[in-house]
C-alpha angles and dihedrals in degrees: 000000000000090000090057092047091048091050092049092050093049093047099043097139092048092051092046090048092052091049092050091047092052091047092051091048093052092046096046092054088067090048093056098038100050125090135177108238119199119225138165125232126174091350091304126111116232135174123225121199106223137172114242098208121138111239100264097041092049092051093048092049092048092049093048092049091047093050095045098043102034119007099047095047091048092050091047092049091049090051093048095047092045090051091048092049091048092053093046095048096047095043117100112217112233114251097028114127116266111186096206094047093046092049091051091051092050091049091051091053094052109090121210113244 
């Protein structure tokens, strides 16, 4: 884990560039796949902005965007918060009474006569 963190810290600009590139790619897909479709309703002409995906491509795009923008961040947050809670709950605060430790210290202080 520390190797990955060290690599990410030493290649900050590369990682930021990749993230920006992926964001632009996801955003530009909407730009190229959206059309304004003219329709008439109640003797008025309106335009509806619609995506022109075929069924399978639209589903794949929607799933990928959902995973990248929602599911993966939620899973990562759950992992991080669970790890933090685990470390907090198993950590013993210094200075709190520990019966076994206190008994050992008392026994060391008692000198044999």
